[in-house]
N, C-alpha and C positions, 0 to 999 in steps of 0.2 A: 427255456430258464435255467434248467441245472449248469447250464455252460457258464451263463452271466453272472448266476451265481459263484462258480470258481473260478471267474474271472477277477468278480471282485474283489474275492477272500485273497486271491495271490495278491492285487495290489496292496491290497491293505496290508500281508505280511511283507509285500517290501517295502513299503512304506517305514513301516514298523520296526523293519530293519533297520532300515538307516538312519532312525532316528535315534536307536539302539547304539548303535554307531557313530555315532554324532558326542551323544553325549558321553562314551569311552573316551571317544580323543579328546572331548574337554577336560577329562578325570588326568589323559595322560599329557595334554597341556599344561592344566593346571601343576601338574604334580611337577614336572618340568620346570615350571616359572620359579616355584617354592623351591627347589632345588636349586636352581641357580641365582636364585638371590640370596641363599644359604653361601655357597660360597663362595659367592663375591663379597658379601659380607668379610669372610676369615681371611680371602688373599686380602683385603684392603686392611685388616688388622695387624693380618701378618710382615707388611710394608709398612706400616707405620713404627710396629718399635723399634726397628734398630735405627731408624733416623731420630729416635728422643735424644735429646742431651741433656741427661741432667742422671743422676746418685738416685738408687731409690733404697729405702730402707737395710738392707741387706749393707749396703754399702758404706752405711753411714754408722758412724759410730756410736756404739749405747751409754758411755762414758768417755770422753776425750780426753780425761785426767788420762787414764791406762795406757790406750798404745796413740800411737800416731795414725793419722789419718793412711800415709803411705803403708805402714803397716796390715790395718786394715784392707785396706784396696787389694796388695797383695797376698794375702792371706785369704778372701774372695773367690781370686784366679776365676772371675768373673768377666766374661770379652766383651761386655757395653760398657763396665765401667774401664777397662783398660785402654778401649775405642775412645772413648771420649777423653778421658785424663793426660794418655799418652799419646796418641793415634793410632795403636796399632794392636792385635789381639793379642791373648796369652801366650796362644804356640810361640809368633812372632816373639814377643819380647823375651822368654826362654833362650830360643835360637838366638836372638844377638847376645843374651848374656852366657851361653855356651861359647860363642864362637870368639870372645875374646874380649869381650864388654864390661866382663864382670867386676876385673879387677878396678878400673875406672870408674866404674857405678858406685858399687860400695866402698871406696879408699876417698873419693874428691870430694868434698863440701861442693854445695850447692852458693854459687857466689849471690851474697846478700848484701846490697848497697845499701849505706846507714845503721849497717848492727855495729853499735862498740865492740870498738878489737879487730873491725874486720878489714882488711889491706886492701886494694886493689891490686891485682898483678897484671 
C-alpha cells in the first residue's frame, strides 16, 4: 500500500510538473506574440513614413508674406521635403551645388510663360 501511494504521488507530481511547464510555455508564447506584434506594427510605421508625398507643418510658411516657399524649404534641410519637391535628398542637392551647379542654380531665373515681360528664348 505504501508503494502504490508513492507511485501515485510520483505520477501526480509528474502531471503537475507538466501542467506548470505548459503554463510557462503558454506565457512565453504569449509574450513572444505580443512582442512580435509590436515589432511588426513599428516596422509598418517605419516603412510607411518615407512614402508620404506631402509637406508637413515645419515645411510650410507661417507667414507667406515674409519668405518664399523655396527659402523655407531650403532652410529646413529636411530630407523628405527635398525628396518630395525635387526628387533628391539634402546631401545630394548640396553635392550638386558644389559640383558646379550653384552658379546656374542661383543666377538663372526659372522660365515662366504667360508672365508680363517674359521673353521665351
